[in-house]
N, C-alpha and C positions, 0 to 999 in steps of 0.2 A: 504494500500500500504506500502510495506517495505521501511522505510526511509533510509535504508543502501544499496539500489541498485538504479541504474539509469534506467529510462524508457524513450524511445523516439521512434518515428515512422520512419521506414526506410524500403524501398523496399516492401511496402504494408502490413507491419505488425509492431506490437509493439515489440521492442527489450528491453530486460531487461539485464543489465550488472552490474556485481559486481567484486570485486577482482582485479581491475587494478588501477594503480597509478592515482591520481587525476590530475597530470600534464601530463598524456598521451594525446597527441594531437589527434584531430579528424582524422587527416591525418594518424597517426600511427595506429589508430584503424581500419581505412578503409583498409589500405594496408597490415598490418601485422596480424590483428586479423580476419578480414572478407575476406581477399584475394580479395578485390575489388580494383584493381590496375589502374583503369582508371584515378583516381585523382593522379596527379604527385607531386613530391617534387622537387622544384627548389632551391629557396633561403632560405627557412625555416625561413623567417622573414617578410612575408606579402608584399613583393615588386613585385614579378614577376607574380603572379596570376596563376601559373601552378596548384595550389592546390585548385582553386576556387570551392566552393560548394554553395548550397542555403539552408538556414535555414528558416523554417516556424514557426511562433509563434503567439500566440494571440496578437491582436493589441490594446487590452484594450477597444474596442468598439463593441465586439461581432464578429469581423471578424478575419482574419488572414493576417499577412504580410509575404511576401516572399522576402528575402534579400540575395544577394551574399555576402559571407564572405570567409576569408582565412582559410582553414582547418589546415594549418601548425602551426598556433599559437593559435588556439582555443582549450581549454582544454575540454576533453570529458564530464565531469559532467555538463558543461554549456548547453549541449543538453537536459538535463532532462526536460520533459514536452513539448518538441519541435519536429519538423519534420526535417529530413535531406534528401536532394536530391542531388544525384551525377550524373555524366554522364551516369552511368549504368541505371538510371531511364528513360532515354529519348527514348530508343529503343521501338518501338511499338510492340504490341503483335504479329502482323503478320510478324515481322522481318524487316519491312521497317523503314527508318530513320525518325526522328522527323523533322519538317520543318526547325528548326534551323540547324540541321546537314546537311540536304539536300541542304540548301542554301550555306553552307560552301563548299560542294562538287562541286556544280554547278558553284560557283564563284571562284573556285580554291584557297580557303582560307587556305590551309594547304600544307606544304611541309614535313618537318621532322616529324611534328605531335606532338611533345612533348608539346608545349604550347596549342595545339588545345582543349583538354578537358576543360581547364580553360577558354579559350575564349568562348567556347560553353556554359558553365554554366553562364557566365556573360550575354551572349546573351539570354539565356533561362530565366534568371531573368527578363530581359527587356521585353521579349516576354510575360511573365506572367503578367507584370504590365502595359503594354500599352493597350489602348482601341482598340480592333480589328476593330471597326467601324471608327476609326480616321485615318486609313491608316498607311503608313510607319512612323517609328520614325524619328525625325528630326536629322540632323547632330550633333546638340548640344547634343541631347539625347544619340546618339551613342557614341560620343567622351567621354561623362561622364561615360556611362556604361562600356566602355572598358579602362578607365583610370588606372585601376589596373592590366592590363594584358600586358606582354611583349612578342613580337614575334621578333626573330632575323633573320629569313630567308625568310619568305613569304612577309613581308611588309604589311602595314595596309590597302592599298586600297582594295584588294579583300575581306578582312575581314569586312571592312566597307560596301562594296557592299552587302555582305551576310547579314549583320545585317539590312540593309535597305530593302532587298527583302524578308526576312524570313516570314513576315506577308502576303506575296502574295500567299504562298502555301496553298492549300486547307487543312484545319485542319481535323483531325480525332478524334474520341472519345479518351479522355485521353491526348491529346496534351496540353490542358489547365487544370490546377489543379482545381478540384471541391472544392472551398474554403469553402462552407457550410459543405460538408462532412469532410473536414480536420478539421474545427473548432469543429465539434462534436467529432472527434477522440482525438484532443488535450484536449478537456474538460474532457474526460474520464481519462486523465493522470494528471489532475490538482491536485496538492497537497494542503492540508490545513495545513500540519505540516511542520516544518523546515526539509530540507534535511540534514542529518548528515551522511556523507559518510566517513568511515574510510579507510585509505590507508597507505602504507609504502613508504617512499621516497627512493631515489636511494641508500642510505646508510643503509636501513633497519629500519629506525626510524619510529615509529607510529605517524601519524598525522591525521587531520580531514579536510574534505572539508565541510563547513557549509554554507547552502544557506537558510537564513530565508525568510519568506513570508511577514512579516509585518515590518514597520519601528520601532515599539517598540521592537520587537524581535531582529532586527539587532542591535539597540542601546545597548540592554542588552548584547548581545554577544560581541560587540566591547568593551564595558566597562570591561567585564569579561576576555577578551582575547586581551589585548592591543598590544601584540607582533604578533598577527595573521596578515597575509598579506591580505589586502583588495584587492579583484579582481573585476574589472569591465569588460572591453572588451578584456583584455589580449593582446592588440595591442602593449604594451610595456613590460609587465610582461612576456608575452609569449616568448619574445626573451631572457629573463633571463634564461629560461629553454633550448631553442633550440640552443642558441649561447654561453651562459655562463655556462650551465650545473649546475645551482644552485638548491639547495633544498629550497623550499619555506616555509617549516614548515606548521603550520595550516593556512588554507585559508578560508577567510570569503567573500563569493560571494554576491555582491550587486545587481546582475541583476534580481533577482526574487522579489524584493520589489516594489510593484505597486506604492506606494506613492513616491518613489524616481525616478520613471520613468515618472512621470507626468510633464507636462508643463502647467503652469497657466498664462493666460493673464489677468492681473488686469488693473484697470484704470490708474495707474501710474507706475506699475512695471511688468515686465515679469519675472516669477520665473521658473527656469529650474532645475528640480530635478537632483541630482548627477548621477543617473543611466540612464538619458535620452540619447539616442543614438546621436552621433554627427550629423548625417544626419538630425534628427528631430530637434535638438537644433538649428543648424544653419538655418534650414528652418524657425523656429519661429523668430529668431533674424533678419533674412533677410526680413521677412514680415514687421518689424518695420524699419529696416535700410537696404535698398537695396544696400547700399554702401559696405556691406560685402559679396555680392554675389560672386564676383570673388575669394575672400579668401576662401569662403565655397567650391566652386568647385575645388579649388587647394589644399585644405587641404587633404594631402595624396591621397586616392583614394576611390571610392565608397565602396569596401569591407571593408576598414579600418573604414570609417565613419559609415558603417552599424553595426560595432561591437564596436568600441570605444565610449567613453562617454565624454561629456563636463566636467562633474565632475572629471573624471579621468585625463583629460588633465590639468585641473586646479590644482588638488591635487598633481600631479606628480612633479610640480615645475621645469620642465625643462626650461632652458633659451631659448630654441628654440620651445616652445609650441606656435603654431600660433594663438590660440584663445585669449591668455592673453593680448597682446598689445591692441587689439580692445576693449576687455572688460574693461581694465583699462582706456582707453581713454573715454569710455562711462560712467565711474563712477560706474561700477558694484561693488556689494558687495558679499561676500561669507558667507554663513550661516554654522556655525560649530555646531556640537552636541556632547554631552557627556552624555549618559544616557538620562534623560528627560530634561537636561539643554541645552539651545541654547545660542549662542552668534554670533554676526555679526561683520565682519571686512570689511573695504574697501579692495578690491582685491589687490591694490598696497601695502597694509600693511601686506599682507599674506606671502610674500616672504622675508625671512630674509638673506639668503646666498645661495650659489650654492646648488640646490636641497634640501634646508632646508626651511621648512615652519613654520608657527605659530601653527600648530597642536600639541596638548599635548597628552600624552599616553591615549589611549582609546577614543580619539576624532576622528570625521570623518567629511568630507564635506557632508552636507545635501542638499544644493541647491546653485545656483548662481542667484542673483537678478540683473536684468538689467533695468535701468530706461527707460520708454517709451519715444519716441522722442518728442521734442518740436520744435516749428517753427523757433526758432532763432539759432538752432544748425547747424554748418557746419562740416561735418565729412567725413573722408576717411580712408581707410586702404590699405596697399600695401605689396606685398610679392616679394622678389627677390630670385631666386634660379636658379640652372643650368638647370634644366628641368622645363617645365611648369607644368606637371602633376606629382603627386606622388613623390615629392622631399622635402627635408628639407630646410628650409629657411637659406640663408646667412644673410639676413636682413629682418625683418618684422617691418613695421612702422605703427602707427595709430595716427591720428590727429583729435582733436575736439576743436573747438572754438565757443564761443558765442559772438555775436556782439551786442552792444548797442550804438546807435547814432554814428555809424562809428568806434567805438573803441572796442577793444577786452576786454570784461568783464570777461571772463574766458577762460583759455587754459589748455588742458590736452593732453600732448604729450607722447607717450610711444613707446618703441622699444623692440623687441626681437632679439636674436642672436648676440647682440653686447656687452652684459655684462653677469655677472654670473647669473643674474635673469632677468625676464621681468621687465623693470624699466622705471619709468617716467623720463622725461628730465626736471629737476627742473630749471636749468639755462635757458633753452630755454623758459620755461613757464614764468619765471620772465621777460624776455625781451619782450615777447608778451603781457602780461597782462597790460592793460591800454593804449596800443599803437594802432595807426590806422592800419588797415589791408592793408598795402602797400608793395611794393617790398623792400623799404628800411628797413621796419620792419622785413620782412622775411629773408633778407640777414644778418641782425644783429643777428637774432635768429639762422641762420645756423652757424655763427661764434661761437656762444655760445655752440654748441653741443660738442666741444672738452672738455669742462669743465664737461660734464655729463658722457661721455663714453671714455674708453680706449679700443677699440676693439682688439680682438685677431686674430691671423692667424691660420687657420687650412685647412683641405682638401676642405672645401667649399668655402673659400674666404680668401684673405689676410686682414690684419688690415687696409691697405691703401684703399682697395676696400670698405670695410665696412664703413670706415670714410667718404669717398667721396659719396657713394651712400646714406648713411643716410642723409647727407646734401641735396642731390639732391631730395630725396623723400619729404622733407619738402618744397622745392621749387615747386615741382610738385603739392603739396597740394594747394599752393597759386595760381598756374596757373589755377587750376580747380575750385577754389572757390572765386577768386577775383571778385569784383563788376563789373569792366569794362571788357567786352569780355572774360568771363571765357572759357577755352578751353574744348572742348568736349572730351569724352573718346577716340574716334578714333584718336584724334590729339596728345595724350600723351601715348598711349599704342599700341605697335606694334601688339599685339594679337587681338585688336579690329578690326577684318577684316570686309570688306564689306559683306553685306548679301549674295550677289551672290556667294562669295567664300565660305562662311560658309555653304552653302547648296549644294556646288558642289560635 
């Protein structure tokens, strides 16, 4: 196989592509090169979902995963060895509509129609991943699947109705993907060598898109090309191209390294490879710490979590990265690698200044290690934002304490969105440590917050709002974890609706 061309499965055949810029998005390739215009461009930043497509790739266990992603920020070379499905794939051979599309028609789920292909592809991904014998997907499944799609004219009720009823339509051959056949096709595309794809940037400069297959090869390339841009899910870097029109130089893609996509559950430590998808990483963490489930479901949207990685979120160093406060509170460590050499840092020591980390030239994040839970831990994490789904935090707080004989033996408190980096609240921790877990203690800790943070004002929230809500989140943590009559989630969270409403 030529290592200088891209090969992926699309519309029933293997496509081979060369000679296009590595930062050309999947959306641009579909609309401008293939004249497949069903996939729409809305925001060009992964927020509106008009560009939603589905990517199939080996799941590492002999099967195939099918995930909805945003085509507008996915670079074309990331499709190498994978399958691409768009709204054009859904029409049956006899010209009739796929059950997902027919349900949208029957439930009147479309008006202007611009957002409809994206909704349909998110629904199609859910259709492919639910067990047909289990009946209709739940309201929770539907809300999650559609969390990355915006509709401005129809309203969501008929779209939700269509998603609920799509499994009731009689299926025809081809309505569900033959995953065994797809796995065989993708196996025929599997590379053993590094993909080394030459391209010209927008200014005509020669660069390379390099996608190693092994950890050792990736480490060697990273050491040899310290200025190369490490690319994971492109959920942030993609915007540098679509919004800022930046040339990225040489690109080193981490997404084909199997060792870095692995998640290992050890006796004492959960180790998440830097290339593990956010959806998978959060799922593994939530299995140990169910308290992160709401944060997981509210982290961006399903298409973003299907593309982005936990390692990328950590390495990015953004002060509003939602995963970091929770990981810091849990005492996570970050494993860094340069060539064959490893070093490990506490995650809270990794961030030095605004978007500045402890990474040295040629070094990269290899994994994140999260301690497994212990019986004496009380832990919560909360996110405040203007929208419930697919929004950036104004404040994200995470709280962990260990009690011994009624007193706080250890406290780890971290916030995101209120400082230049995700940061522990040292003054708060000092007040809490050694004190009894009482209302008087927590109120003293709330007062100490002003010594730890000087929040800023921006379009998401004012400094006064951030300061007040950061205090209140700490109080909420006490309300939920106090010994006497701790409050249930439904008593402190307006979104914790009764089951009857959640399934309505």
